[in-house]
C-alpha angles and dihedrals in degrees: 000000000000097000097296128066106201092185090060092045092052091045090053092044091052091050090048094050091046091051094040090230140067101279106150140031126219100189126135121222088261091055091048090050091050092049092050096045104037113010142047130253091252112135100224135131091238091056091047092052091050089048092052093049094048091045092054090050094049093047090051093052107034136050121250088246092055091048093049091047090051090048093051090048097049106036122099113246095192132276146240129219093347096314114119119216105219125181134014095272093055091043092050092049093045100045102028102023090230141086116271093252089060100051119109122240090260093048087052089053089053091053091048090049090055091056094073091060121343092192096040090051095035111163088212098052109012104035094147091056090049092049092052094046093045092051090051092049094045093052092044093051090049090051090050091051094244089121122035112265085229093056109120101176095124116129131245123217092271092057092047090051091049090049092050093045093051091051091050090053 
C-alpha cells in the first residue's frame, strides 16, 4: 500500500456501521504514526481525512524502514503506575532489561506482540494472552524468514514465570 489501505478502512467502516459503534480500525502503521505524532485520538471523519492526507505524504517522502523506525520509537508500549513506556528502546529495557540490539528473536516477538495492545496483552495481568500471541508471531516471523528457521529461542513455562516475576518486582 502507499500509506493507506482503503480495503481495510472500508472493512472497518462496514463493521462499525453494522455494530452501530466504532468497533474496528483500518489504519496502516503509517496512519497510526501520523495519528500519534500530529493528530488526536478523536474518532471523527475530519481527523481521518487529515490522517489519510498526511499518511500519503509521508509514504511518498520516506522509506518504509524510516516509517517503521519512527513508529517503533513513538508508539506507547504500555505503562506501569502512571509511567508510560514510549519507544522501542524504553520497551526493551523495561520488559527485557536489555537494549534492543541484544534481545533474542523470541524476546523480539514478545515486544511485537505487545504492540497490538500493551494492556490487553499485559505480562502482569494477561500473561496467557501474551504467550499465545507471542507464539503466533514467533512462528509467523520464522515462516517469513525474518528469524532463522533454526532459531530455538522460544521460552518454556519456567522462563515465562521468571519474566513475569521480574516485572512484578
